[in-house]
C-alpha positions in Angstrom: 51.8 80.0 0.5 51.1 77.4 3.2 51.0 74.6 0.6 54.4 75.6 -0.7 55.9 75.4 2.7 54.4 72.2 3.5 55.5 70.8 0.3 59.1 72.1 1.0 58.9 70.6 4.5 57.7 67.1 3.3 60.6 67.2 0.6 63.2 67.9 3.3 61.8 65.1 5.5 61.7 62.7 2.4 65.3 63.4 1.5 66.4 62.6 5.1 64.3 59.7 5.8 64.3 58.2 2.3 68.0 57.3 2.2 68.7 55.3 -1.0 71.4 52.7 -0.3 71.3 50.9 -3.6 71.1 52.5 -7.0 68.7 49.9 -8.2 67.0 46.9 -6.6 69.0 44.1 -8.1 71.1 41.3 -6.8 74.1 42.7 -8.4 73.7 46.1 -6.8 73.2 44.3 -3.3 76.5 42.4 -3.9 78.5 45.4 -5.2 77.5 47.5 -2.1 77.3 45.0 0.8 78.9 41.8 -0.5 75.7 40.1 0.1 73.9 37.6 -2.2 70.5 38.1 -0.8 68.8 40.3 1.9 66.5 38.6 4.5 64.3 41.8 4.7 64.2 44.9 2.6 61.8 47.7 3.8 60.6 49.6 0.7 58.0 51.7 2.5 58.6 53.6 5.7 56.2 54.0 8.4 54.7 50.6 8.6 55.6 47.7 10.9 56.6 44.6 9.1 54.7 41.5 10.0 56.5 39.8 13.0 58.2 43.0 13.9 55.6 44.1 16.1 56.7 42.8 19.6 53.3 43.3 21.3 51.7 41.1 18.9 54.2 38.4 19.1 54.1 38.4 23.0 50.4 38.2 23.1 49.9 35.5 20.6 51.1 32.5 22.7 
């Protein structure tokens, strides 16, 4: 019973956090949705800090 509850809770979180803005990862879909020809950054996997997005690392590297 506990495994089923955990799985249900994970699925609830995933449906909230895993927003899908585009039906597919193509330039055409990006243009249709946002009128952009390209994206500077697309985050495909949550929970990770993108390289350069860690402000502490950037401040201490000079």
